[in-house]
N, C-alpha and C positions, 0 to 999 in steps of 0.2 A: 463491061464488067463480066467476070466469069460467073457461071451458074453456081459453083460451089461457094463463091463469096456472097452471093445473094442469100443462101440458106444459112450461112454461118450464125447470125444472131439467133435464129429459131432453134438450131441444134444446140447452141449453148444454153438456151433457156430450158430446153427439154432435159439436157444433161444435169443441170443444177437442180431442177425440180425433182428428178429421179434421185439424186444424191440426198436431197433434203428428206425424201420419203424413206430412204434406206437407212439413214443414220438417225436413230431415235433420240429425242431430247431427254432431259432428265425426267424420271418418274417421281411424281410428287407423293404417291402413296407407298413408295418403296420403304421397306424396313431395313435399316442399316445398323451394323455393329451391335450395340446393346439396347436398341429400341424394341418396343413391343407394340403391336397393333391389335386392338380388340376387334375381332371380325364380326362378332355378334353371338347370339345365343338366346336363351329363353328369358334372361333378365331384362326388364324394361327400364331399369334405372340408368342405363347408359346406351347411347346410340351406337350402332355399328360403325366401324371405320375411324375410331378415335385412337390416336397414338398416346402412349404413356409409358409408365414404368411398372414392372412386376416385382414386388418385394416379397420374399419368402423368409424374411428375418423374424417376423413374429412367430412364436412357437405354436400358436393356435390357428392362425388364419393366413391365407395368401391374400395379398392386397394388390389390386391393379389400380393405380392412381393416374388420373389425367387432369388437365386443366378444367375439364367440364364435369368431372364426376369420379366416383370411386366404386369399386366392387370388392367385397370381401367374401372369400370362400373358405369356410372352416375345413381344416384338414380332416377332421374326424367324420365329415359328411361326404368326402370324396369317395365315389364308388368305382371310378374307372378313369384312366389317363390314356389318351390315344395320341400317338405321334405320327405325322405324315409329312411327306415332301412333295413338291412339284418342281420339276426341272423345266426351265425355260431357256431356249436358245435365243441369243441376241447378237447383234452385229455392233461392234464398237470400233471407232476410228482412233487413230493415234497409237500411242505406246501404252499397252495394257499387258499385264502379265498373263501368261497362259493362253490357251486357245489355239485354233488353227488359223493360219494366215490366209488372207484372200486379198485380191486387188480389184478395185472397181476402176475401170478406165472410162473417163468421161471427157467430153469435149471441153477444153480449157477456155473459158470465156475471157479470162484475163491474159492468158498466154498465147492464144491464137492456135492452139493445137491440142492434141490429146494429153490428158493429165492422169497419172496413175495415183489413186488414193489408197493407201494401205488400210485394210480393214481386218479386224480380228473377230472370228466366230467364237463366242464364249458361251458357257452354260452357267446359269444362275439357279441356285436351289433356294426355294422358299421353304421355310420350316414352320410347321403348324402343330400346335398342341391344343387338344380339346379336353377339357376337364368336365367330367360328369359327376354330379353331386346331388344330394338331397337338400332341398330348400328348408327354411325354418318351418314352413307349414306342412312339410312331408312330401311335397311334390318333386318329381325328378326335374333337375335343371342341368343346363349345359352352358359352357362359356368357351368360345373358340378364340385362340390367339395366334398371331404370326409373330415369331421371335427372330431377332437378328442372329446371324450365324456365330457371332462372337460369344453368345450366351446360351445358345440352345441346349447344348449337352449339360452344362452346369445346372441350368434351371430344371431340366427333366430329372436329373439325378437328385436334386434337392427335393423336388416334388415326390419322388419315390421314397426318399428317406422320411419326409415329414408325414406322408399319408400312410405309409406301409403298403402301398399298392405298387405292383410291377407295371411299368409302362407297356402298353400294347402297341404294336407297329401296324400301320395301315397296310403296308405291303412288305414283301421280302426285300425289295430294293431299298426301301426306307430303312429297314433294319440293318442291312449291309452298309449303307452309307452313314448310318449313325455310329457304327462301330461295334455292333452287338454280334 
């Protein structure tokens, strides 16, 4: 038996293990589309990390509702709105729109030779809105949210209209990407 044939199973195992580490699985905490994630703040009525909806329909209060609780923020008590972003690079396999192409060549356990797996290097932006407001007892409060990209601009403009406050941007890059 040839020496290269003796090593074949081990190299295939290493290649598939590498492939499994490079291609991430689904992120369960990811906010998609029109979802909202309460990241936390000074309010103790709701634990951080809860997904829900953010309704700005009421003319007096913004309401974050989730299966485990609810937060109400009176527009008249909002003192500041801060918008920020965080860009994360990720590697996606298969057919996905956008991004730069890359190829991972691995030993093919099933095919007995090298296999090229197309990968796409993409960038994902997370959108964050932090609302600063005065609580019922007069103490300063904050509530931080991550918003899905389908709703972030609309919700920020709605907050500006309802509160009369102009959104502040965490960085010039966030301002540029927001379209201001």
